[in-house]
C-alpha positions as a printed NumPy array, in Angstrom:
array([[  0.102,  -0.016,   0.036],
       [  1.115,   3.556,  -0.831],
       [ -0.716,   6.391,   0.866],
       [ -0.525,   9.697,  -0.993],
       [ -1.374,  13.273,   0.193],
       [ -1.325,  16.208,  -2.125],
       [ -1.006,  19.913,  -1.176],
       [ -0.178,  23.231,  -2.607],
       [ -3.111,  23.923,  -4.832],
       [ -4.945,  27.202,  -4.868],
       [ -6.049,  30.165,  -6.947],
       [ -3.527,  31.905,  -9.19 ],
       [ -3.669,  34.448, -12.094],
       [ -2.66 ,  33.36 , -15.602],
       [  1.035,  33.576, -15.96 ],
       [  1.688,  32.662, -12.41 ],
       [  3.152,  29.761, -10.712],
       [  2.329,  27.135,  -8.095],
       [  4.183,  24.179,  -6.715],
       [  2.281,  20.959,  -5.73 ],
       [  3.539,  18.565,  -3.234],
       [  2.598,  14.895,  -2.815],
       [  3.697,  13.283,   0.437],
       [  3.892,   9.419,   0.601],
       [  3.779,   6.886,   3.274],
       [  3.468,   3.181,   3.505],
       [  5.74 ,   0.972,   1.397],
       [  9.116,   1.974,   0.196],
       [  8.499,   5.22 ,  -1.714],
       [ 11.853,   5.006,  -3.537],
       [ 10.869,   1.818,  -5.459],
       [  7.673,   3.588,  -6.986],
       [  7.422,   5.509, -10.105],
       [  5.229,   8.591,  -9.503],
       [  3.027,  10.754, -11.55 ],
       [  0.682,  13.686, -11.57 ],
       [ -2.685,  13.515, -13.199],
       [ -5.472,  16.179, -13.628],
       [ -9.107,  16.244, -14.072],
       [-11.284,  19.177, -15.279],
       [-15.043,  19.221, -14.895],
       [-16.745,  16.95 , -17.17 ],
       [-13.436,  15.385, -18.496],
       [-11.392,  12.284, -17.833],
       [ -8.431,  12.163, -15.534],
       [ -5.417,  12.578, -17.806],
       [ -1.722,  12.218, -17.055],
       [  0.4  ,  15.314, -16.782],
       [  3.849,  14.219, -15.797],
       [  5.657,  11.067, -14.722],
       [  8.881,  10.317, -13.005],
       [ 10.901,   7.192, -12.449],
       [ 11.855,   6.061,  -8.993],
       [ 15.389,   7.368,  -9.46 ],
       [ 14.302,  10.513, -11.119],
       [ 16.43 ,   9.78 , -14.167],
       [ 13.555,   9.552, -16.585],
       [ 10.473,  11.905, -16.918],
       [  7.487,  12.066, -19.126],
       [  5.292,  15.284, -19.894],
       [  2.134,  15.503, -21.735],
       [  2.641,  17.914, -24.76 ],
       [  0.273,  20.815, -23.355],
       [  2.66 ,  21.217, -20.395],
       [  6.108,  20.636, -21.795],
       [  8.48 ,  23.647, -20.978],
       [  6.1  ,  24.899, -18.298],
       [  5.76 ,  22.114, -15.73 ],
       [  8.592,  20.199, -13.85 ],
       [  8.12 ,  17.053, -11.961],
       [ 10.78 ,  16.222,  -9.368],
       [ 11.06 ,  14.008,  -6.278],
       [ 13.054,  13.832,  -3.056],
       [ 13.167,  10.215,  -1.974],
       [ 14.679,  11.189,   1.438],
       [ 11.54 ,  13.177,   2.114],
       [  9.13 ,  10.756,   0.389],
       [  7.823,  13.668,  -1.671],
       [  7.048,  14.342,  -5.216],
       [  6.62 ,  17.826,  -6.539],
       [  5.039,  19.454,  -9.554],
       [  6.287,  22.998, -10.249],
       [  3.88 ,  24.696, -12.61 ],
       [  4.914,  27.928, -14.329],
       [  3.243,  30.254, -16.945],
       [ -0.025,  28.819, -15.818],
       [ -3.089,  29.142, -18.107],
       [ -6.752,  29.007, -17.484],
       [ -6.886,  25.67 , -19.197],
       [ -4.715,  24.252, -16.568],
       [ -7.473,  24.592, -14.094],
       [ -8.51 ,  21.174, -12.768],
       [ -8.065,  18.899,  -9.704],
       [ -4.624,  17.621,  -9.559],
       [ -3.861,  13.996,  -8.425],
       [ -0.719,  12.345,  -7.309],
       [ -0.481,   8.593,  -8.399],
       [  2.109,   5.867,  -7.864],
       [  2.936,   2.567,  -9.425],
       [  6.082,   0.426,  -9.863],
       [  5.806,   0.444, -13.587],
       [  6.6  ,   3.714, -15.355],
       [  4.474,   2.743, -18.299],
       [  1.389,   2.08 , -16.093],
       [  1.411,   5.788, -15.319],
       [  2.339,   7.086, -18.86 ],
       [ -0.346,   4.981, -20.42 ],
       [ -2.916,   5.952, -17.778],
       [ -3.804,   2.437, -16.451],
       [ -5.978,   4.192, -13.805],
       [ -7.199,   1.073, -12.083],
       [ -3.757,  -0.201, -11.26 ],
       [ -2.498,   2.992,  -9.637],
       [ -2.422,   4.297,  -6.001],
       [ -4.079,   7.689,  -5.792],
       [ -4.21 ,  10.66 ,  -3.598],
       [ -7.176,  12.637,  -2.948],
       [ -6.508,  15.627,  -5.147],
       [ -5.884,  19.286,  -4.849],
       [ -7.641,  22.056,  -6.715],
       [ -5.799,  24.324,  -9.07 ],
       [ -7.723,  27.312, -10.4  ],
       [ -6.094,  29.641, -12.945],
       [ -7.991,  32.969, -13.493],
       [ -7.637,  34.99 , -16.7  ]])
């Protein structure tokens, strides 16, 4: 079991920045790949960024490349999502997810993942 708790969401103006954090507890965090997903009202929960257990490989969906950065600190059992140049279309509930398989996160195998409860990000225009 992997328990995940997100924080750092809020209201920000377009062009602003936020940093989301996801604190993990339970089984060895360092053995899990981690990802961030987001779900806007009426839409599916989609992958935003993924990072391997070592941090040596990352994946980003096209719409956030160059603006968002995923990172992790295994000593603190925490994964981060730095979001810069935010746009109104980034408004969503952001979820942290974990799995031992990097591809399970990238290919959005949602039923296989450990999930946090989500944190709301709202970007005003």
